[in-house]
C-alpha positions as CSV (number, residue, x, y, z in Angstrom):
1,X,0.1,-0.1,0.1
2,X,1.3,2.9,-1.1
3,X,1.5,5.7,1.7
4,X,-0.9,8.2,0.8
5,X,0.8,11.2,3.0
6,X,4.1,10.9,1.7
7,X,4.5,12.9,-1.3
8,X,7.5,14.4,-0.2
9,X,8.9,10.7,-1.2
10,X,8.1,11.0,-5.0
11,X,9.0,14.9,-5.3
12,X,12.6,14.1,-3.6
13,X,13.0,11.4,-5.8
14,X,12.0,13.2,-8.8
15,X,14.2,16.1,-8.2
16,X,17.1,14.3,-7.6
17,X,16.8,12.0,-11.0
18,X,16.5,15.2,-13.1
19,X,19.5,16.9,-11.0
20,X,21.4,13.8,-11.8
21,X,20.2,13.4,-15.4
22,X,19.4,16.6,-17.0
23,X,18.7,14.3,-20.3
24,X,15.3,13.0,-18.0
25,X,13.6,16.4,-18.0
26,X,12.9,16.7,-21.7
27,X,11.7,13.0,-21.6
28,X,9.4,13.9,-18.9
29,X,7.7,16.6,-20.8
30,X,7.5,13.9,-23.6
31,X,5.5,11.4,-21.3
32,X,3.1,13.8,-20.2
33,X,1.4,14.4,-23.8
34,X,-0.7,11.4,-24.9
35,X,0.4,11.0,-28.3
36,X,-1.6,7.8,-29.0
37,X,-4.5,10.0,-29.9
38,X,-2.6,11.2,-33.2
39,X,-0.3,8.0,-33.8
40,X,-0.4,6.7,-37.5
41,X,-0.6,2.8,-38.0
42,X,3.1,2.7,-39.5
43,X,4.5,4.3,-36.5
44,X,2.4,2.2,-34.2
45,X,4.2,-1.0,-36.2
46,X,7.6,0.4,-36.0
47,X,7.1,0.8,-32.3
48,X,5.5,-2.8,-32.0
49,X,8.8,-4.1,-33.6
50,X,10.8,-2.0,-31.2
51,X,8.9,-3.4,-28.0
52,X,9.3,-6.9,-29.4
53,X,13.3,-6.5,-30.0
54,X,13.5,-4.2,-26.5
55,X,14.9,-1.2,-28.5
56,X,15.3,2.3,-27.2
57,X,12.4,4.1,-29.1
58,X,14.4,7.4,-28.4
59,X,17.1,6.4,-30.8
60,X,17.4,7.5,-34.3
61,X,19.4,4.6,-35.6
62,X,17.1,2.3,-33.9
63,X,14.0,3.9,-35.6
64,X,15.3,3.9,-38.8
65,X,16.4,0.1,-38.7
66,X,12.7,-0.4,-37.2
67,X,11.0,1.2,-40.0
68,X,13.3,-1.1,-42.8
69,X,12.3,-4.3,-41.0
70,X,8.7,-3.5,-41.0
71,X,8.7,-2.6,-44.5
72,X,10.3,-5.9,-45.4
73,X,8.2,-7.9,-43.2
74,X,4.9,-6.3,-44.1
75,X,5.0,-4.3,-47.0
76,X,2.5,-1.8,-47.4
77,X,-0.6,-1.9,-49.5
78,X,0.2,-0.5,-53.4
79,X,-2.3,2.8,-52.5
80,X,0.2,3.6,-49.7
81,X,2.7,6.3,-50.1
82,X,5.9,4.3,-49.5
83,X,8.0,6.9,-49.7
84,X,7.2,7.7,-45.9
85,X,9.2,4.4,-45.3
86,X,12.1,4.5,-47.5
87,X,15.3,3.7,-46.2
88,X,18.7,4.2,-47.6
89,X,20.7,3.6,-44.7
90,X,23.6,0.8,-44.9
91,X,23.0,-0.5,-41.3
92,X,22.8,-4.1,-41.5
93,X,19.3,-5.8,-40.4
94,X,18.8,-7.7,-37.5
95,X,18.4,-11.4,-38.1
96,X,14.8,-12.9,-37.2
97,X,14.2,-16.7,-37.7
98,X,10.5,-17.8,-39.4
99,X,8.5,-18.0,-36.0
100,X,9.5,-14.3,-35.0
101,X,9.0,-13.0,-38.4
102,X,5.3,-14.7,-38.6
103,X,4.9,-13.3,-34.6
104,X,5.6,-9.7,-36.3
105,X,3.8,-10.1,-39.7
106,X,0.6,-11.0,-37.6
107,X,1.2,-8.2,-35.3
108,X,1.5,-5.7,-38.1
109,X,-1.8,-7.3,-39.7
110,X,-3.9,-6.7,-36.3
111,X,-2.3,-2.7,-36.0
112,X,-3.2,-1.9,-39.8
113,X,-6.7,-3.6,-39.2
114,X,-7.6,-1.9,-35.9
115,X,-5.5,1.0,-35.3
116,X,-4.8,1.9,-31.9
117,X,-6.4,5.2,-31.9
118,X,-9.8,3.5,-32.7
119,X,-9.2,0.9,-29.8
120,X,-7.4,2.5,-27.0
121,X,-10.4,5.4,-26.9
122,X,-12.8,2.3,-25.7
123,X,-10.3,0.8,-23.0
124,X,-10.9,1.8,-19.8
125,X,-7.2,2.2,-18.1
126,X,-3.6,0.8,-18.5
127,X,-4.9,-2.7,-17.0
128,X,-7.4,-3.5,-19.6
129,X,-5.2,-1.9,-22.4
130,X,-2.3,-4.1,-21.6
131,X,-4.7,-7.4,-21.7
132,X,-6.2,-5.8,-24.7
133,X,-2.9,-5.8,-26.8
134,X,-1.3,-9.0,-25.4
135,X,-4.5,-11.0,-26.1
136,X,-4.6,-9.8,-30.1
137,X,-1.1,-9.0,-30.9
138,X,1.1,-12.1,-31.1
139,X,4.4,-10.2,-30.7
140,X,3.0,-8.3,-28.0
141,X,3.0,-10.8,-25.0
142,X,4.4,-10.2,-21.2
143,X,5.8,-6.9,-20.6
144,X,6.2,-6.0,-24.4
145,X,2.5,-4.8,-24.5
146,X,3.3,-2.3,-21.7
147,X,6.4,-1.3,-23.6
148,X,4.3,-0.7,-26.5
149,X,1.5,1.3,-25.3
150,X,4.0,3.3,-23.3
151,X,5.9,4.1,-26.4
152,X,3.1,5.0,-28.6
153,X,2.1,7.6,-25.9
154,X,-0.7,5.7,-23.9
155,X,-0.9,6.4,-20.1
156,X,1.0,3.2,-19.0
157,X,3.7,2.0,-16.6
158,X,5.8,-0.9,-17.7
159,X,6.0,-3.3,-14.8
160,X,9.2,-5.0,-15.3
161,X,11.9,-6.3,-12.7
162,X,14.0,-3.0,-12.6
163,X,10.6,-1.4,-11.5
164,X,9.1,-4.0,-9.4
165,X,12.4,-4.4,-7.1
166,X,12.5,-0.6,-6.6
167,X,8.5,-0.7,-4.8
168,X,9.3,-3.7,-3.2
169,X,12.4,-2.1,-1.3
170,X,10.2,0.7,-0.8
171,X,7.4,-1.6,0.8
172,X,5.0,-0.6,-2.1
173,X,4.8,-4.3,-3.7
174,X,4.9,-7.5,-1.4
175,X,7.3,-9.3,-3.8
176,X,8.6,-9.1,-7.6
177,X,7.0,-11.9,-10.2
178,X,7.3,-11.9,-13.9
179,X,4.0,-13.6,-14.0
180,X,0.8,-12.0,-15.3
181,X,-0.6,-11.6,-11.8
182,X,2.9,-10.1,-10.7
183,X,2.9,-7.5,-13.5
184,X,-1.0,-6.4,-12.9
185,X,-0.2,-6.2,-9.1
186,X,2.9,-3.8,-9.9
187,X,1.3,-1.7,-12.4
188,X,-1.6,-1.4,-9.8
189,X,0.9,-0.3,-7.2
190,X,2.5,2.7,-9.7
191,X,-1.0,3.2,-10.5
192,X,-1.8,3.9,-6.8
193,X,1.4,5.6,-6.4
194,X,0.0,8.0,-9.3
195,X,-3.0,8.7,-7.7
196,X,-1.5,9.2,-4.1
197,X,1.2,12.1,-5.5
198,X,-1.0,13.6,-8.3
199,X,1.4,12.6,-11.0
200,X,0.6,11.5,-14.3
201,X,1.3,7.6,-14.7
202,X,3.9,7.9,-17.7
203,X,6.0,9.9,-15.6
204,X,6.0,7.7,-12.7
205,X,7.1,5.1,-15.6
206,X,9.9,7.4,-16.9
207,X,11.5,8.7,-13.6
208,X,11.4,5.1,-12.2
209,X,13.0,3.9,-15.1
210,X,16.0,6.1,-15.2
211,X,16.3,5.4,-11.3
212,X,16.2,1.6,-11.7
213,X,18.4,1.7,-14.7
214,X,15.6,0.4,-17.0
215,X,15.4,2.6,-19.6
216,X,16.4,4.9,-21.1
217,X,19.6,5.5,-22.2
218,X,19.4,9.2,-22.3
219,X,18.8,9.3,-18.2
220,X,21.3,6.5,-16.9
221,X,23.3,9.1,-14.8
222,X,20.3,9.0,-12.8
223,X,20.6,5.1,-12.3
224,X,20.8,4.2,-8.2
225,X,18.6,1.6,-7.2
226,X,19.8,-1.3,-9.7
227,X,20.4,-4.8,-9.0
228,X,23.1,-3.5,-6.6
229,X,22.0,-0.6,-5.2
230,X,23.8,2.6,-4.5
231,X,22.0,2.9,-1.1
232,X,24.6,5.8,0.0
233,X,23.4,8.0,-2.7
234,X,19.7,7.3,-2.7
235,X,18.0,10.4,-1.5
236,X,14.9,8.4,0.0
237,X,17.2,5.5,1.8
238,X,15.6,6.0,4.8
239,X,11.9,4.9,3.6
240,X,13.8,1.8,2.0
241,X,13.7,-1.5,4.0
242,X,16.7,-2.9,1.5
243,X,18.7,0.2,3.2
244,X,17.6,-0.4,6.8
245,X,18.3,-4.3,6.7
246,X,20.9,-5.2,3.8
247,X,22.8,-2.5,2.7
248,X,26.2,-1.4,3.6
249,X,27.6,1.7,5.3
250,X,30.0,4.2,4.3
251,X,32.8,1.9,5.4
252,X,31.6,-1.3,3.6
253,X,30.4,-2.7,6.8
254,X,26.8,-4.5,6.9
255,X,24.1,-2.3,8.1
256,X,22.5,-5.8,9.4
257,X,23.1,-6.0,13.3
258,X,24.8,-9.5,12.9
259,X,25.8,-11.6,15.7
260,X,29.7,-12.1,16.1
261,X,31.5,-14.4,17.8
262,X,31.8,-12.7,20.7
263,X,29.3,-13.9,23.3
264,X,28.6,-10.5,24.6
265,X,27.5,-9.5,21.2
266,X,24.9,-11.8,20.7
267,X,21.7,-10.5,20.7
268,X,20.2,-12.3,24.0
269,X,23.4,-11.4,26.3
270,X,23.0,-7.9,24.5
271,X,19.6,-7.6,25.7
272,X,20.0,-8.6,29.1
273,X,23.4,-6.2,29.5
274,X,21.7,-3.0,27.8
275,X,18.0,-3.5,27.4
276,X,15.9,-3.5,24.5
277,X,16.3,0.0,23.0
278,X,19.9,-1.3,22.6
279,X,19.0,-3.6,19.7
280,X,17.9,-3.5,16.3
281,X,14.5,-4.9,14.7
282,X,16.7,-8.0,13.3
283,X,18.6,-8.6,16.7
284,X,15.0,-8.3,18.6
285,X,13.5,-11.1,15.9
286,X,16.8,-13.0,15.7
287,X,15.8,-13.8,19.7
288,X,12.2,-15.3,18.7
289,X,13.9,-17.2,15.9
290,X,16.6,-19.0,18.2
291,X,18.6,-20.6,15.3
292,X,19.3,-19.5,12.1
293,X,19.5,-21.9,8.9
294,X,22.3,-23.9,7.4
295,X,23.6,-21.0,5.5
296,X,23.1,-17.9,8.1
297,X,22.6,-17.3,11.5
298,X,19.7,-15.9,13.4
299,X,20.3,-12.2,13.0
300,X,20.7,-13.0,9.1
301,X,17.8,-14.9,8.7
302,X,15.7,-12.2,10.6
303,X,17.2,-9.5,8.6
304,X,16.3,-11.2,5.5
305,X,12.9,-12.0,6.5
306,X,12.5,-8.0,7.7
307,X,13.5,-7.0,4.0
308,X,11.3,-9.4,2.2
309,X,8.5,-8.2,4.2
310,X,9.4,-4.6,3.7
311,X,8.0,-3.4,7.1
312,X,7.1,-4.7,10.5
313,X,3.7,-3.9,9.4
314,X,3.9,-5.8,6.6
315,X,5.6,-8.9,8.4
316,X,2.4,-8.6,10.9
317,X,-0.3,-8.8,7.9
318,X,1.7,-11.7,6.5
319,X,-0.1,-15.2,7.3
320,X,2.0,-18.2,9.1
321,X,1.6,-19.8,5.5
322,X,3.3,-16.7,4.0
323,X,6.4,-16.5,6.9
324,X,6.7,-20.3,6.5
325,X,7.3,-20.4,2.8
326,X,10.4,-17.9,3.4
327,X,13.5,-20.4,3.1
328,X,14.7,-20.9,6.4
329,X,11.8,-20.5,8.3
330,X,9.5,-23.5,9.5
331,X,6.2,-23.5,10.7
332,X,7.2,-23.6,14.6
333,X,9.4,-19.8,13.9
334,X,6.4,-18.5,11.8
335,X,4.2,-19.3,14.7
336,X,6.1,-17.8,17.1
337,X,6.7,-14.8,15.0
338,X,3.0,-14.5,14.7
339,X,2.2,-15.1,18.6
340,X,4.9,-12.3,19.4
341,X,3.0,-9.8,16.9
342,X,-0.2,-10.6,18.3
343,X,0.6,-9.9,21.6
344,X,2.3,-6.3,20.7
345,X,-1.0,-5.7,18.8
346,X,-2.9,-6.5,22.2
347,X,-0.5,-4.4,24.0
348,X,-1.2,-1.7,21.9
349,X,-5.0,-2.3,21.7
350,X,-5.5,-1.8,25.4
351,X,-3.2,1.3,26.0
352,X,-6.1,3.9,25.7
353,X,-6.9,6.6,28.4
354,X,-5.4,5.8,31.8
355,X,-8.6,5.1,33.5
356,X,-9.9,2.8,30.3
357,X,-12.7,5.3,30.0
358,X,-13.3,6.4,26.2
359,X,-13.2,10.6,26.2
360,X,-13.0,11.2,22.4
361,X,-12.9,9.9,18.9
362,X,-8.8,10.1,19.3
363,X,-9.0,7.7,22.1
364,X,-10.5,5.1,20.0
365,X,-8.3,5.5,17.0
366,X,-5.6,5.0,19.7
367,X,-7.0,2.3,20.6
368,X,-8.2,0.4,17.2
369,X,-5.4,1.5,15.3
370,X,-3.0,-1.4,15.9
371,X,-5.7,-4.0,15.1
372,X,-5.7,-3.0,11.6
373,X,-2.3,-2.1,10.9
374,X,-1.5,-4.4,7.6
375,X,-5.3,-5.5,7.5
376,X,-6.6,-6.0,3.8
377,X,-10.0,-6.1,4.4
378,X,-12.7,-3.8,6.0
379,X,-13.9,-5.3,9.4
380,X,-17.0,-3.6,11.1
381,X,-16.9,-3.5,15.0
382,X,-18.9,-2.5,17.9
383,X,-17.5,-1.1,20.9
384,X,-19.5,-2.0,23.9
385,X,-19.6,0.7,26.6
386,X,-20.6,0.7,30.3
387,X,-22.0,3.9,32.0
388,X,-18.3,5.2,32.5
389,X,-18.0,5.0,29.0
390,X,-15.3,2.2,29.6
391,X,-15.1,-0.5,26.6
392,X,-16.4,-3.6,28.0
393,X,-16.0,-5.4,25.0
394,X,-15.2,-5.2,21.2
395,X,-17.3,-7.4,19.1
396,X,-16.4,-8.2,15.3
397,X,-19.7,-7.7,13.0
398,X,-18.6,-8.4,9.8
399,X,-15.5,-8.3,7.2
400,X,-15.6,-7.3,3.6
401,X,-16.3,-3.9,2.0
402,X,-18.7,-1.9,4.0
403,X,-22.5,-2.0,2.4
404,X,-26.3,-2.3,4.4
405,X,-26.2,-6.3,3.8
406,X,-23.3,-6.9,5.4
407,X,-24.0,-4.5,8.6
408,X,-27.5,-5.4,9.4
409,X,-28.6,-3.8,12.9
410,X,-29.9,-7.0,14.2
411,X,-26.1,-8.3,14.2
412,X,-24.7,-4.8,15.1
413,X,-27.2,-4.7,18.2
414,X,-27.2,-8.4,19.3
415,X,-24.5,-8.4,21.5
416,X,-24.9,-4.8,23.2
417,X,-28.7,-5.7,24.2
418,X,-27.5,-9.2,25.4
419,X,-24.6,-7.0,27.8
420,X,-27.3,-4.6,28.6
421,X,-24.5,-2.0,27.2
422,X,-25.0,1.6,28.0
423,X,-23.6,2.6,24.5
424,X,-22.0,1.4,21.7
425,X,-19.2,3.3,19.3
426,X,-19.2,1.4,16.0
427,X,-15.8,1.7,13.8
428,X,-14.2,0.3,10.8
429,X,-10.8,0.6,9.1
430,X,-10.1,1.6,5.0
431,X,-7.4,-0.8,4.1
432,X,-6.5,2.0,1.5
433,X,-5.2,4.2,4.3
434,X,-7.9,7.1,3.6
435,X,-10.4,7.3,5.9
436,X,-13.0,9.6,3.9
437,X,-16.0,7.8,4.5
438,X,-18.1,6.6,1.5
439,X,-21.6,7.0,0.6
440,X,-22.1,3.4,1.9
441,X,-20.4,4.3,5.2
442,X,-23.1,7.4,5.5
443,X,-25.9,5.2,4.9
444,X,-24.8,2.5,7.0
445,X,-24.5,5.0,9.7
446,X,-27.8,6.5,9.5
447,X,-29.3,3.3,9.4
448,X,-27.5,1.8,12.8
449,X,-28.3,5.6,14.9
450,X,-32.1,4.5,14.0
451,X,-32.1,1.4,15.4
452,X,-30.3,2.0,18.2
453,X,-33.1,4.6,19.1
454,X,-35.5,1.5,18.5
455,X,-33.7,-0.9,20.7
456,X,-32.9,1.8,23.4
457,X,-29.2,1.7,23.1
458,X,-27.5,4.9,22.2
459,X,-24.9,5.2,19.1
460,X,-22.3,7.8,20.6
461,X,-20.0,7.8,17.1
462,X,-19.1,5.6,14.1
463,X,-15.2,6.3,13.5
464,X,-13.5,5.4,10.3
465,X,-10.0,4.4,11.3
466,X,-7.6,5.2,8.3
467,X,-3.6,4.6,8.2
468,X,-2.6,7.8,10.0
469,X,-5.6,9.6,10.9
470,X,-9.6,9.0,11.5
471,X,-13.0,10.1,10.7
472,X,-15.4,10.6,13.3
473,X,-19.4,11.2,12.3
474,X,-20.0,12.4,15.7
475,X,-17.1,15.2,15.5
476,X,-18.2,16.4,11.8
477,X,-21.7,17.0,12.9
478,X,-22.9,13.7,10.8
479,X,-24.1,11.0,13.1
480,X,-27.7,12.4,13.0
481,X,-28.9,13.5,9.5
C-alpha cells in the first residue's frame, strides 16, 4: 500500500533524478503528452517492433532500422505512400527467424486492421489496455504489451523487474514476480502511487525507469536503485527496507546487526546487558527465531525476513503460511513470530486513556489503530460501553466491503442488548489508509443510529480508521442527519 500522505518521497526522488540526469527533463515532458490520440498505423507498427526487440524508442538509428524491418516483413499496400518508409541506411538488418517474423507479421496486420487510435479510445485504463494488446498481438506478450503502449504515448507504466524491485524495496509491493498476476499487481501499485502523488502515470514510469536503470539510455546518470543499488547516494534511503536491513554503510560494513562470535555481542546477552532499546529490529526478531538456517545465523535470517516483508507492519499482516514459505523459516518459527506480534498488537490495543474510559474519537483511534495495521479487508466493530464510557467488549460484526447487507442492525446490536450495554461506538477500517467515508458509510451510519434509538442503545459515534488519521461522524456533526 502506498502511503498516501508521503508525497515528499516522490518529489525528492524526482528532483534527484532530474538533477543527476538533465536529459530526463525532456523525456518527462514528452511522457506528459498523450500522443496515442494521433499515432499513425506505420508508427505504431515500428514501435511494436521496437518493443518486441527491446530497442530504445528514443534512438534515431534504431527507429530507422525498425522502419526498414517493418517494410521488409509487412510491405505497405500499393495505394499507400511508400516513400514515407523508404530508407537508404546501410545499417545491417537484425537476424529474425521464421517464427519471429510470423509473429511480427501477424501483429502488424492486427495494428493495420484495428488501429490503436480506435480501440484505445474504448479501453478503460492501463490494465485493460495491456490485456487487450497482449490478447490480440502475437508479438506483444507479457511486458512487450506494456512497453509498446508506453512507446505509443498511452498512459502506461512498464512493470518490469527493475521497477518491481524498487517498489518492493520501498514496501509498496509485496514481492517481485514476472507473471501475469505479478505484473498486474506492480502496475496497480504504480497507478496507486500516481494517484497518491497526483502525477501522470507515464511520468512515474519515466522517472522510475531512469532511477532503476531500466530505461532510457539518455537518463542513465540517474541510475541508483539497480540490482546492486548505490544506497548511500539514494535520497529516499531512510524509507527503504533494503537499506535498513541489507545495505552497507560508508565503511563497507553491513548495516545488519549481525551476531559475532563474541558472546557479549549476541542478541540475548546484549538484551540482558543493555536492554531492548540497544537492539535493532533484526536482533530482536533473531531472539524469537533462536537459530538460523544452514547458511545463515539467526540475525542474518531475521534481516532477510524483514527485507522480504518490507516493514514490521507488513510482516504483521503476513499469514503463517506466507512466513513459512520463506527459506529457513518453518512453521514453528512462523507461529512464534505471529504470536509475538499478536501480543504486541493486544498490548497497543489496550493502551487507551489511563482509566480505560473513552473520552473522544482520538481515544478510539489510538485503541484500534494497531488492530488494523496491515489489514487487507474492511472489518466492522462494535465497542460496547458501560455507564463510565469504559469499553467492556469489542465485538466483530462483519468483514468485507462495508454495505447495508453486511452490517445488519440485528447483528450490530445483538451483543449490546445481551450485555445491557449503556452505549455503543461503531468503527471500521479503510485498508487504503484514507479514512474519508464513502456513500455506503453514511447510509450504514444513518441506519444504525435509527436502529439504536429503537432498541434503546445509544450510538455515540461511528469512526473510520485510516492509516494515520480517522474520521468521526460525531465530531463532523454527521451522526444524525
